[in-house]
PyMOL commands that place a pseudoatom at each C-alpha (Angstrom):
pseudoatom trace, name=CA, resn=ARG, resi=1, chain=A, elem=C, hetatm=0, pos=[39.369, -6.392, -90.942]
pseudoatom trace, name=CA, resn=GLU, resi=2, chain=A, elem=C, hetatm=0, pos=[38.263, -2.898, -92.606]
pseudoatom trace, name=CA, resn=LEU, resi=3, chain=A, elem=C, hetatm=0, pos=[41.697, -3.245, -94.831]
pseudoatom trace, name=CA, resn=VAL, resi=4, chain=A, elem=C, hetatm=0, pos=[40.686, -6.448, -95.787]
pseudoatom trace, name=CA, resn=ASN, resi=5, chain=A, elem=C, hetatm=0, pos=[36.793, -5.576, -96.654]
pseudoatom trace, name=CA, resn=GLY, resi=6, chain=A, elem=C, hetatm=0, pos=[38.518, -2.938, -98.612]
pseudoatom trace, name=CA, resn=ALA, resi=7, chain=A, elem=C, hetatm=0, pos=[38.874, 0.272, -96.085]
pseudoatom trace, name=CA, resn=SER, resi=8, chain=A, elem=C, hetatm=0, pos=[41.922, 2.811, -96.995]
pseudoatom trace, name=CA, resn=PRO, resi=9, chain=A, elem=C, hetatm=0, pos=[44.855, 3.220, -94.230]
pseudoatom trace, name=CA, resn=SER, resi=10, chain=A, elem=C, hetatm=0, pos=[42.991, 7.065, -93.913]
pseudoatom trace, name=CA, resn=GLU, resi=11, chain=A, elem=C, hetatm=0, pos=[39.778, 5.317, -93.212]
pseudoatom trace, name=CA, resn=LEU, resi=12, chain=A, elem=C, hetatm=0, pos=[40.578, 3.080, -90.748]
pseudoatom trace, name=CA, resn=GLY, resi=13, chain=A, elem=C, hetatm=0, pos=[39.130, 3.486, -86.991]
pseudoatom trace, name=CA, resn=GLN, resi=14, chain=A, elem=C, hetatm=0, pos=[36.523, 5.584, -88.038]
pseudoatom trace, name=CA, resn=THR, resi=15, chain=A, elem=C, hetatm=0, pos=[33.005, 4.076, -86.755]
pseudoatom trace, name=CA, resn=TRP, resi=16, chain=A, elem=C, hetatm=0, pos=[34.653, 2.641, -83.614]
pseudoatom trace, name=CA, resn=THR, resi=17, chain=A, elem=C, hetatm=0, pos=[37.088, 5.077, -81.614]
pseudoatom trace, name=CA, resn=PHE, resi=18, chain=A, elem=C, hetatm=0, pos=[37.053, 8.590, -81.348]
pseudoatom trace, name=CA, resn=PRO, resi=19, chain=A, elem=C, hetatm=0, pos=[38.703, 11.257, -83.621]
pseudoatom trace, name=CA, resn=ALA, resi=20, chain=A, elem=C, hetatm=0, pos=[41.470, 12.673, -83.494]
pseudoatom trace, name=CA, resn=ALA, resi=21, chain=A, elem=C, hetatm=0, pos=[41.246, 16.591, -82.678]
pseudoatom trace, name=CA, resn=SER, resi=22, chain=A, elem=C, hetatm=0, pos=[43.797, 18.372, -84.665]
pseudoatom trace, name=CA, resn=ALA, resi=23, chain=A, elem=C, hetatm=0, pos=[44.186, 16.023, -87.668]
pseudoatom trace, name=CA, resn=PRO, resi=24, chain=A, elem=C, hetatm=0, pos=[42.136, 13.388, -89.744]
pseudoatom trace, name=CA, resn=TRP, resi=25, chain=A, elem=C, hetatm=0, pos=[44.117, 9.725, -88.241]
pseudoatom trace, name=CA, resn=THR, resi=26, chain=A, elem=C, hetatm=0, pos=[45.911, 8.039, -90.907]
pseudoatom trace, name=CA, resn=SER, resi=27, chain=A, elem=C, hetatm=0, pos=[47.172, 4.299, -89.473]
pseudoatom trace, name=CA, resn=THR, resi=28, chain=A, elem=C, hetatm=0, pos=[51.300, 4.568, -89.228]
pseudoatom trace, name=CA, resn=GLN, resi=29, chain=A, elem=C, hetatm=0, pos=[51.033, 0.670, -88.955]
pseudoatom trace, name=CA, resn=TRP, resi=30, chain=A, elem=C, hetatm=0, pos=[48.379, -0.713, -91.368]
pseudoatom trace, name=CA, resn=LEU, resi=31, chain=A, elem=C, hetatm=0, pos=[50.767, -3.012, -92.751]
pseudoatom trace, name=CA, resn=SER, resi=32, chain=A, elem=C, hetatm=0, pos=[51.100, -4.624, -89.034]
pseudoatom trace, name=CA, resn=GLU, resi=33, chain=A, elem=C, hetatm=0, pos=[47.677, -4.626, -88.778]
pseudoatom trace, name=CA, resn=LEU, resi=34, chain=A, elem=C, hetatm=0, pos=[47.172, -6.370, -91.220]
pseudoatom trace, name=CA, resn=ILE, resi=35, chain=A, elem=C, hetatm=0, pos=[49.945, -8.786, -90.987]
pseudoatom trace, name=CA, resn=LEU, resi=36, chain=A, elem=C, hetatm=0, pos=[48.230, -9.706, -87.122]
pseudoatom trace, name=CA, resn=PHE, resi=37, chain=A, elem=C, hetatm=0, pos=[45.078, -10.261, -88.928]
pseudoatom trace, name=CA, resn=TRP, resi=38, chain=A, elem=C, hetatm=0, pos=[46.305, -12.867, -91.270]
pseudoatom trace, name=CA, resn=ILE, resi=39, chain=A, elem=C, hetatm=0, pos=[47.612, -14.311, -88.168]
pseudoatom trace, name=CA, resn=HIS, resi=40, chain=A, elem=C, hetatm=0, pos=[44.313, -14.723, -86.232]
pseudoatom trace, name=CA, resn=GLU, resi=41, chain=A, elem=C, hetatm=0, pos=[42.822, -15.577, -88.553]
pseudoatom trace, name=CA, resn=LEU, resi=42, chain=A, elem=C, hetatm=0, pos=[45.330, -18.705, -89.247]
pseudoatom trace, name=CA, resn=GLY, resi=43, chain=A, elem=C, hetatm=0, pos=[45.802, -20.118, -85.282]
pseudoatom trace, name=CA, resn=GLY, resi=44, chain=A, elem=C, hetatm=0, pos=[43.579, -17.461, -83.347]
pseudoatom trace, name=CA, resn=TRP, resi=45, chain=A, elem=C, hetatm=0, pos=[45.070, -15.781, -80.604]
pseudoatom trace, name=CA, resn=THR, resi=46, chain=A, elem=C, hetatm=0, pos=[47.287, -18.840, -79.496]
pseudoatom trace, name=CA, resn=ALA, resi=47, chain=A, elem=C, hetatm=0, pos=[48.928, -17.660, -82.923]
pseudoatom trace, name=CA, resn=LEU, resi=48, chain=A, elem=C, hetatm=0, pos=[49.464, -13.801, -81.394]
pseudoatom trace, name=CA, resn=ALA, resi=49, chain=A, elem=C, hetatm=0, pos=[50.715, -14.905, -78.589]
pseudoatom trace, name=CA, resn=MET, resi=50, chain=A, elem=C, hetatm=0, pos=[53.382, -17.264, -80.397]
pseudoatom trace, name=CA, resn=LEU, resi=51, chain=A, elem=C, hetatm=0, pos=[53.897, -14.067, -82.406]
pseudoatom trace, name=CA, resn=ARG, resi=52, chain=A, elem=C, hetatm=0, pos=[55.118, -12.231, -79.364]
pseudoatom trace, name=CA, resn=VAL, resi=53, chain=A, elem=C, hetatm=0, pos=[57.050, -14.439, -77.824]
pseudoatom trace, name=CA, resn=ALA, resi=54, chain=A, elem=C, hetatm=0, pos=[58.783, -15.439, -81.530]
pseudoatom trace, name=CA, resn=THR, resi=55, chain=A, elem=C, hetatm=0, pos=[59.875, -11.444, -81.745]
pseudoatom trace, name=CA, resn=ALA, resi=56, chain=A, elem=C, hetatm=0, pos=[60.870, -10.914, -78.317]
pseudoatom trace, name=CA, resn=ALA, resi=57, chain=A, elem=C, hetatm=0, pos=[62.953, -13.645, -78.115]
pseudoatom trace, name=CA, resn=ALA, resi=58, chain=A, elem=C, hetatm=0, pos=[64.428, -12.516, -81.557]
pseudoatom trace, name=CA, resn=CYS, resi=59, chain=A, elem=C, hetatm=0, pos=[65.167, -9.080, -79.433]
pseudoatom trace, name=CA, resn=ILE, resi=60, chain=A, elem=C, hetatm=0, pos=[66.848, -10.621, -76.714]
pseudoatom trace, name=CA, resn=ALA, resi=61, chain=A, elem=C, hetatm=0, pos=[68.803, -12.614, -79.230]
pseudoatom trace, name=CA, resn=VAL, resi=62, chain=A, elem=C, hetatm=0, pos=[69.832, -9.629, -81.140]
pseudoatom trace, name=CA, resn=LEU, resi=63, chain=A, elem=C, hetatm=0, pos=[70.505, -7.946, -77.962]
pseudoatom trace, name=CA, resn=ALA, resi=64, chain=A, elem=C, hetatm=0, pos=[72.993, -11.059, -76.534]
pseudoatom trace, name=CA, resn=HIS, resi=65, chain=A, elem=C, hetatm=0, pos=[74.765, -11.080, -80.191]
pseudoatom trace, name=CA, resn=THR, resi=66, chain=A, elem=C, hetatm=0, pos=[75.003, -6.910, -79.360]
pseudoatom trace, name=CA, resn=THR, resi=67, chain=A, elem=C, hetatm=0, pos=[75.370, -6.370, -75.928]
pseudoatom trace, name=CA, resn=LEU, resi=68, chain=A, elem=C, hetatm=0, pos=[77.595, -9.319, -75.094]
pseudoatom trace, name=CA, resn=ARG, resi=69, chain=A, elem=C, hetatm=0, pos=[79.740, -10.429, -77.971]
pseudoatom trace, name=CA, resn=GLY, resi=70, chain=A, elem=C, hetatm=0, pos=[83.666, -9.453, -77.675]
pseudoatom trace, name=CA, resn=ARG, resi=71, chain=A, elem=C, hetatm=0, pos=[83.257, -7.613, -74.406]
pseudoatom trace, name=CA, resn=PRO, resi=72, chain=A, elem=C, hetatm=0, pos=[83.728, -8.822, -70.506]
pseudoatom trace, name=CA, resn=LYS, resi=73, chain=A, elem=C, hetatm=0, pos=[80.281, -10.830, -68.838]
pseudoatom trace, name=CA, resn=ALA, resi=74, chain=A, elem=C, hetatm=0, pos=[80.940, -8.872, -65.914]
pseudoatom trace, name=CA, resn=LEU, resi=75, chain=A, elem=C, hetatm=0, pos=[80.597, -5.679, -67.884]
pseudoatom trace, name=CA, resn=ALA, resi=76, chain=A, elem=C, hetatm=0, pos=[77.813, -6.040, -70.380]
pseudoatom trace, name=CA, resn=GLY, resi=77, chain=A, elem=C, hetatm=0, pos=[76.107, -8.398, -68.290]
pseudoatom trace, name=CA, resn=PHE, resi=78, chain=A, elem=C, hetatm=0, pos=[73.832, -6.165, -66.198]
pseudoatom trace, name=CA, resn=PRO, resi=79, chain=A, elem=C, hetatm=0, pos=[72.810, -3.543, -69.414]
pseudoatom trace, name=CA, resn=PHE, resi=80, chain=A, elem=C, hetatm=0, pos=[72.133, -6.853, -71.145]
pseudoatom trace, name=CA, resn=VAL, resi=81, chain=A, elem=C, hetatm=0, pos=[69.781, -8.461, -68.602]
pseudoatom trace, name=CA, resn=VAL, resi=82, chain=A, elem=C, hetatm=0, pos=[68.406, -5.124, -67.761]
pseudoatom trace, name=CA, resn=ALA, resi=83, chain=A, elem=C, hetatm=0, pos=[67.516, -4.551, -71.360]
pseudoatom trace, name=CA, resn=VAL, resi=84, chain=A, elem=C, hetatm=0, pos=[66.055, -8.392, -71.258]
pseudoatom trace, name=CA, resn=VAL, resi=85, chain=A, elem=C, hetatm=0, pos=[63.654, -7.293, -68.363]
pseudoatom trace, name=CA, resn=ALA, resi=86, chain=A, elem=C, hetatm=0, pos=[62.789, -4.434, -70.414]
pseudoatom trace, name=CA, resn=VAL, resi=87, chain=A, elem=C, hetatm=0, pos=[61.622, -6.373, -73.322]
pseudoatom trace, name=CA, resn=CYS, resi=88, chain=A, elem=C, hetatm=0, pos=[60.230, -9.252, -71.688]
pseudoatom trace, name=CA, resn=VAL, resi=89, chain=A, elem=C, hetatm=0, pos=[57.776, -6.570, -69.746]
pseudoatom trace, name=CA, resn=ALA, resi=90, chain=A, elem=C, hetatm=0, pos=[56.739, -4.227, -72.735]
pseudoatom trace, name=CA, resn=SER, resi=91, chain=A, elem=C, hetatm=0, pos=[56.322, -7.213, -75.432]
pseudoatom trace, name=CA, resn=GLN, resi=92, chain=A, elem=C, hetatm=0, pos=[52.224, -6.829, -76.700]
pseudoatom trace, name=CA, resn=GLU, resi=93, chain=A, elem=C, hetatm=0, pos=[50.852, -8.457, -79.361]
pseudoatom trace, name=CA, resn=ARG, resi=94, chain=A, elem=C, hetatm=0, pos=[51.189, -5.161, -80.926]
pseudoatom trace, name=CA, resn=PRO, resi=95, chain=A, elem=C, hetatm=0, pos=[52.814, -3.868, -84.006]
pseudoatom trace, name=CA, resn=GLN, resi=96, chain=A, elem=C, hetatm=0, pos=[56.069, -2.007, -81.906]
pseudoatom trace, name=CA, resn=GLN, resi=97, chain=A, elem=C, hetatm=0, pos=[57.029, -5.650, -81.517]
pseudoatom trace, name=CA, resn=VAL, resi=98, chain=A, elem=C, hetatm=0, pos=[58.725, -4.596, -84.954]
pseudoatom trace, name=CA, resn=THR, resi=99, chain=A, elem=C, hetatm=0, pos=[60.489, -1.558, -83.189]
pseudoatom trace, name=CA, resn=LEU, resi=100, chain=A, elem=C, hetatm=0, pos=[61.715, -3.336, -80.147]
pseudoatom trace, name=CA, resn=VAL, resi=101, chain=A, elem=C, hetatm=0, pos=[63.750, -5.772, -83.197]
pseudoatom trace, name=CA, resn=GLY, resi=102, chain=A, elem=C, hetatm=0, pos=[64.427, -2.903, -84.674]
pseudoatom trace, name=CA, resn=ALA, resi=103, chain=A, elem=C, hetatm=0, pos=[65.878, -1.092, -82.068]
pseudoatom trace, name=CA, resn=ALA, resi=104, chain=A, elem=C, hetatm=0, pos=[68.420, -3.572, -81.003]
pseudoatom trace, name=CA, resn=VAL, resi=105, chain=A, elem=C, hetatm=0, pos=[69.556, -4.026, -84.513]
pseudoatom trace, name=CA, resn=LEU, resi=106, chain=A, elem=C, hetatm=0, pos=[70.183, 0.037, -84.698]
pseudoatom trace, name=CA, resn=GLY, resi=107, chain=A, elem=C, hetatm=0, pos=[72.315, -0.424, -81.486]
pseudoatom trace, name=CA, resn=GLY, resi=108, chain=A, elem=C, hetatm=0, pos=[74.280, -3.078, -83.041]
pseudoatom trace, name=CA, resn=THR, resi=109, chain=A, elem=C, hetatm=0, pos=[74.712, -0.918, -85.804]
pseudoatom trace, name=CA, resn=LEU, resi=110, chain=A, elem=C, hetatm=0, pos=[75.612, 2.573, -83.965]
pseudoatom trace, name=CA, resn=VAL, resi=111, chain=A, elem=C, hetatm=0, pos=[78.380, 1.344, -82.157]
pseudoatom trace, name=CA, resn=ALA, resi=112, chain=A, elem=C, hetatm=0, pos=[79.707, -0.726, -85.417]
pseudoatom trace, name=CA, resn=GLY, resi=113, chain=A, elem=C, hetatm=0, pos=[79.523, 2.734, -87.048]
pseudoatom trace, name=CA, resn=ILE, resi=114, chain=A, elem=C, hetatm=0, pos=[81.209, 5.321, -84.286]
pseudoatom trace, name=CA, resn=THR, resi=115, chain=A, elem=C, hetatm=0, pos=[83.707, 2.697, -83.360]
pseudoatom trace, name=CA, resn=ARG, resi=116, chain=A, elem=C, hetatm=0, pos=[84.295, 0.233, -86.245]
pseudoatom trace, name=CA, resn=GLY, resi=117, chain=A, elem=C, hetatm=0, pos=[83.376, 2.262, -88.984]
pseudoatom trace, name=CA, resn=HIS, resi=118, chain=A, elem=C, hetatm=0, pos=[80.790, -0.414, -90.465]
pseudoatom trace, name=CA, resn=LEU, resi=119, chain=A, elem=C, hetatm=0, pos=[77.443, 0.896, -92.192]
pseudoatom trace, name=CA, resn=PRO, resi=120, chain=A, elem=C, hetatm=0, pos=[74.272, -1.152, -93.261]
pseudoatom trace, name=CA, resn=ARG, resi=121, chain=A, elem=C, hetatm=0, pos=[74.506, -1.150, -97.257]
pseudoatom trace, name=CA, resn=TRP, resi=122, chain=A, elem=C, hetatm=0, pos=[72.797, 1.731, -98.663]
pseudoatom trace, name=CA, resn=TYR, resi=123, chain=A, elem=C, hetatm=0, pos=[70.112, -0.123, -100.368]
pseudoatom trace, name=CA, resn=LEU, resi=124, chain=A, elem=C, hetatm=0, pos=[69.456, -2.301, -97.449]
pseudoatom trace, name=CA, resn=GLN, resi=125, chain=A, elem=C, hetatm=0, pos=[69.061, 0.533, -95.297]
pseudoatom trace, name=CA, resn=VAL, resi=126, chain=A, elem=C, hetatm=0, pos=[66.482, 2.504, -97.261]
pseudoatom trace, name=CA, resn=LEU, resi=127, chain=A, elem=C, hetatm=0, pos=[64.180, -0.572, -98.198]
pseudoatom trace, name=CA, resn=GLY, resi=128, chain=A, elem=C, hetatm=0, pos=[64.301, -1.470, -94.184]
pseudoatom trace, name=CA, resn=THR, resi=129, chain=A, elem=C, hetatm=0, pos=[63.325, 1.970, -93.215]
pseudoatom trace, name=CA, resn=LEU, resi=130, chain=A, elem=C, hetatm=0, pos=[60.133, 1.900, -95.531]
pseudoatom trace, name=CA, resn=LEU, resi=131, chain=A, elem=C, hetatm=0, pos=[58.991, -1.500, -94.720]
pseudoatom trace, name=CA, resn=TRP, resi=132, chain=A, elem=C, hetatm=0, pos=[59.553, -0.265, -91.328]
pseudoatom trace, name=CA, resn=ALA, resi=133, chain=A, elem=C, hetatm=0, pos=[57.206, 2.816, -91.376]
pseudoatom trace, name=CA, resn=ASN, resi=134, chain=A, elem=C, hetatm=0, pos=[54.567, 1.257, -93.062]
pseudoatom trace, name=CA, resn=LEU, resi=135, chain=A, elem=C, hetatm=0, pos=[54.836, -1.550, -90.083]
pseudoatom trace, name=CA, resn=HIS, resi=136, chain=A, elem=C, hetatm=0, pos=[55.208, 0.983, -86.988]
pseudoatom trace, name=CA, resn=GLY, resi=137, chain=A, elem=C, hetatm=0, pos=[56.057, 4.675, -86.165]
pseudoatom trace, name=CA, resn=GLY, resi=138, chain=A, elem=C, hetatm=0, pos=[59.494, 3.713, -84.507]
pseudoatom trace, name=CA, resn=TRP, resi=139, chain=A, elem=C, hetatm=0, pos=[60.787, 3.580, -87.609]
pseudoatom trace, name=CA, resn=ILE, resi=140, chain=A, elem=C, hetatm=0, pos=[61.544, 7.612, -86.865]
pseudoatom trace, name=CA, resn=LEU, resi=141, chain=A, elem=C, hetatm=0, pos=[64.713, 5.076, -84.891]
pseudoatom trace, name=CA, resn=VAL, resi=142, chain=A, elem=C, hetatm=0, pos=[66.670, 4.575, -88.113]
pseudoatom trace, name=CA, resn=PRO, resi=143, chain=A, elem=C, hetatm=0, pos=[67.429, 8.382, -88.526]
pseudoatom trace, name=CA, resn=ILE, resi=144, chain=A, elem=C, hetatm=0, pos=[68.098, 9.527, -85.120]
pseudoatom trace, name=CA, resn=VAL, resi=145, chain=A, elem=C, hetatm=0, pos=[70.978, 6.475, -84.897]
pseudoatom trace, name=CA, resn=MET, resi=146, chain=A, elem=C, hetatm=0, pos=[72.213, 7.988, -88.528]
pseudoatom trace, name=CA, resn=GLY, resi=147, chain=A, elem=C, hetatm=0, pos=[72.537, 11.075, -87.155]
pseudoatom trace, name=CA, resn=LEU, resi=148, chain=A, elem=C, hetatm=0, pos=[74.455, 10.351, -84.166]
pseudoatom trace, name=CA, resn=ILE, resi=149, chain=A, elem=C, hetatm=0, pos=[76.716, 8.216, -85.963]
pseudoatom trace, name=CA, resn=ALA, resi=150, chain=A, elem=C, hetatm=0, pos=[77.258, 10.375, -88.373]
pseudoatom trace, name=CA, resn=ALA, resi=151, chain=A, elem=C, hetatm=0, pos=[78.105, 13.115, -85.019]
pseudoatom trace, name=CA, resn=GLY, resi=152, chain=A, elem=C, hetatm=0, pos=[80.208, 10.607, -83.318]
pseudoatom trace, name=CA, resn=ARG, resi=153, chain=A, elem=C, hetatm=0, pos=[82.577, 10.043, -85.884]
pseudoatom trace, name=CA, resn=LEU, resi=154, chain=A, elem=C, hetatm=0, pos=[82.705, 13.639, -87.207]
pseudoatom trace, name=CA, resn=LEU, resi=155, chain=A, elem=C, hetatm=0, pos=[83.951, 14.507, -83.178]
pseudoatom trace, name=CA, resn=ASP, resi=156, chain=A, elem=C, hetatm=0, pos=[86.419, 12.050, -83.434]
pseudoatom trace, name=CA, resn=HIS, resi=157, chain=A, elem=C, hetatm=0, pos=[87.562, 12.118, -87.358]
pseudoatom trace, name=CA, resn=GLY, resi=158, chain=A, elem=C, hetatm=0, pos=[87.190, 15.838, -88.273]
pseudoatom trace, name=CA, resn=LEU, resi=159, chain=A, elem=C, hetatm=0, pos=[84.972, 16.856, -91.188]
pseudoatom trace, name=CA, resn=ARG, resi=160, chain=A, elem=C, hetatm=0, pos=[86.885, 14.814, -93.749]
pseudoatom trace, name=CA, resn=ASP, resi=161, chain=A, elem=C, hetatm=0, pos=[85.569, 11.606, -92.236]
pseudoatom trace, name=CA, resn=PRO, resi=162, chain=A, elem=C, hetatm=0, pos=[84.274, 10.162, -95.185]
pseudoatom trace, name=CA, resn=LEU, resi=163, chain=A, elem=C, hetatm=0, pos=[82.024, 7.918, -92.985]
pseudoatom trace, name=CA, resn=ALA, resi=164, chain=A, elem=C, hetatm=0, pos=[80.297, 10.816, -91.180]
pseudoatom trace, name=CA, resn=ARG, resi=165, chain=A, elem=C, hetatm=0, pos=[79.217, 12.483, -94.604]
pseudoatom trace, name=CA, resn=ARG, resi=166, chain=A, elem=C, hetatm=0, pos=[77.986, 9.292, -95.654]
pseudoatom trace, name=CA, resn=SER, resi=167, chain=A, elem=C, hetatm=0, pos=[75.821, 8.679, -92.582]
pseudoatom trace, name=CA, resn=ALA, resi=168, chain=A, elem=C, hetatm=0, pos=[74.457, 12.170, -92.812]
pseudoatom trace, name=CA, resn=VAL, resi=169, chain=A, elem=C, hetatm=0, pos=[73.217, 10.965, -96.235]
pseudoatom trace, name=CA, resn=LEU, resi=170, chain=A, elem=C, hetatm=0, pos=[71.619, 8.332, -95.070]
pseudoatom trace, name=CA, resn=MET, resi=171, chain=A, elem=C, hetatm=0, pos=[69.773, 9.901, -92.244]
pseudoatom trace, name=CA, resn=VAL, resi=172, chain=A, elem=C, hetatm=0, pos=[68.243, 11.971, -95.093]
pseudoatom trace, name=CA, resn=ALA, resi=173, chain=A, elem=C, hetatm=0, pos=[67.552, 9.311, -97.430]
pseudoatom trace, name=CA, resn=SER, resi=174, chain=A, elem=C, hetatm=0, pos=[65.987, 7.350, -94.175]
pseudoatom trace, name=CA, resn=VAL, resi=175, chain=A, elem=C, hetatm=0, pos=[63.628, 9.944, -93.713]
pseudoatom trace, name=CA, resn=ALA, resi=176, chain=A, elem=C, hetatm=0, pos=[62.776, 9.766, -97.424]
pseudoatom trace, name=CA, resn=SER, resi=177, chain=A, elem=C, hetatm=0, pos=[62.005, 6.584, -98.007]
pseudoatom trace, name=CA, resn=GLY, resi=178, chain=A, elem=C, hetatm=0, pos=[60.136, 6.364, -94.100]
pseudoatom trace, name=CA, resn=ALA, resi=179, chain=A, elem=C, hetatm=0, pos=[57.972, 9.081, -95.818]
pseudoatom trace, name=CA, resn=VAL, resi=180, chain=A, elem=C, hetatm=0, pos=[56.600, 6.434, -98.522]
pseudoatom trace, name=CA, resn=THR, resi=181, chain=A, elem=C, hetatm=0, pos=[53.483, 5.384, -96.895]
pseudoatom trace, name=CA, resn=PRO, resi=182, chain=A, elem=C, hetatm=0, pos=[50.219, 6.353, -96.405]
pseudoatom trace, name=CA, resn=SER, resi=183, chain=A, elem=C, hetatm=0, pos=[50.852, 9.102, -94.022]
pseudoatom trace, name=CA, resn=GLY, resi=184, chain=A, elem=C, hetatm=0, pos=[53.166, 10.655, -96.367]
pseudoatom trace, name=CA, resn=TRP, resi=185, chain=A, elem=C, hetatm=0, pos=[55.967, 13.494, -94.406]
pseudoatom trace, name=CA, resn=ALA, resi=186, chain=A, elem=C, hetatm=0, pos=[53.171, 13.664, -91.646]
pseudoatom trace, name=CA, resn=GLY, resi=187, chain=A, elem=C, hetatm=0, pos=[54.596, 9.951, -90.670]
pseudoatom trace, name=CA, resn=VAL, resi=188, chain=A, elem=C, hetatm=0, pos=[57.543, 11.194, -90.037]
pseudoatom trace, name=CA, resn=THR, resi=189, chain=A, elem=C, hetatm=0, pos=[56.388, 13.544, -86.791]
pseudoatom trace, name=CA, resn=ALA, resi=190, chain=A, elem=C, hetatm=0, pos=[53.092, 11.499, -86.439]
pseudoatom trace, name=CA, resn=GLY, resi=191, chain=A, elem=C, hetatm=0, pos=[54.548, 10.948, -82.629]
pseudoatom trace, name=CA, resn=VAL, resi=192, chain=A, elem=C, hetatm=0, pos=[54.543, 14.593, -82.067]
pseudoatom trace, name=CA, resn=TRP, resi=193, chain=A, elem=C, hetatm=0, pos=[50.889, 15.608, -83.452]
pseudoatom trace, name=CA, resn=PHE, resi=194, chain=A, elem=C, hetatm=0, pos=[49.336, 12.134, -82.009]
pseudoatom trace, name=CA, resn=HIS, resi=195, chain=A, elem=C, hetatm=0, pos=[50.954, 13.387, -78.632]
pseudoatom trace, name=CA, resn=GLU, resi=196, chain=A, elem=C, hetatm=0, pos=[48.977, 16.375, -79.115]
pseudoatom trace, name=CA, resn=ALA, resi=197, chain=A, elem=C, hetatm=0, pos=[46.050, 15.026, -80.765]
pseudoatom trace, name=CA, resn=ALA, resi=198, chain=A, elem=C, hetatm=0, pos=[45.520, 12.061, -77.793]
pseudoatom trace, name=CA, resn=GLY, resi=199, chain=A, elem=C, hetatm=0, pos=[47.614, 12.677, -75.209]
pseudoatom trace, name=CA, resn=ALA, resi=200, chain=A, elem=C, hetatm=0, pos=[45.365, 13.872, -72.645]
pseudoatom trace, name=CA, resn=VAL, resi=201, chain=A, elem=C, hetatm=0, pos=[43.621, 10.792, -72.950]
pseudoatom trace, name=CA, resn=VAL, resi=202, chain=A, elem=C, hetatm=0, pos=[46.463, 8.002, -74.192]
pseudoatom trace, name=CA, resn=SER, resi=203, chain=A, elem=C, hetatm=0, pos=[49.594, 7.695, -71.874]
pseudoatom trace, name=CA, resn=GLU, resi=204, chain=A, elem=C, hetatm=0, pos=[52.917, 5.782, -73.654]
for i in range(1, 204): cmd.bond("trace and resi %d" % i, "trace and resi %d" % (i + 1))
show_as sticks, trace
zoom trace
């Protein structure tokens, strides 16, 4: 509501929450908060609950595709069930739903990159990371996964592997695109400084 009324992401919450001890707070999920507000305006709390169910179902569908496809069900079934239970427990009407879906997609990306040498198109990854960074701070998983792919390819194929180099470039590009938010470069380390500022009263 504050965003709709003209407040900037760096002004959110100043009238109704405690200030961070180490730095002024700039929302790292302003776009999600705006979308949640619009959905609530359209359909109330029921619409938000439906969004939670839809995003959880999308996450589970991606997990099923990346975990069960092409593998013995007796082998893949246990980790799939564990992941589904974790998604059901963690799902809430919050911006973190974006990261639940994104993390499931990245799991498939990690396996495809290391084992089959498949990487997403660079422009889709850059634009997707930029969008994710304005929806939730979990976008930092993108460069982490690209770094893991690069490391895995180096271990398996050596320094001359072109995919390892491409993964490393995508890792850097993801960090740069993830910094295109109201938080700027502070958004890259938001998890660290948020924990330092509010870790005594917020535990996740």
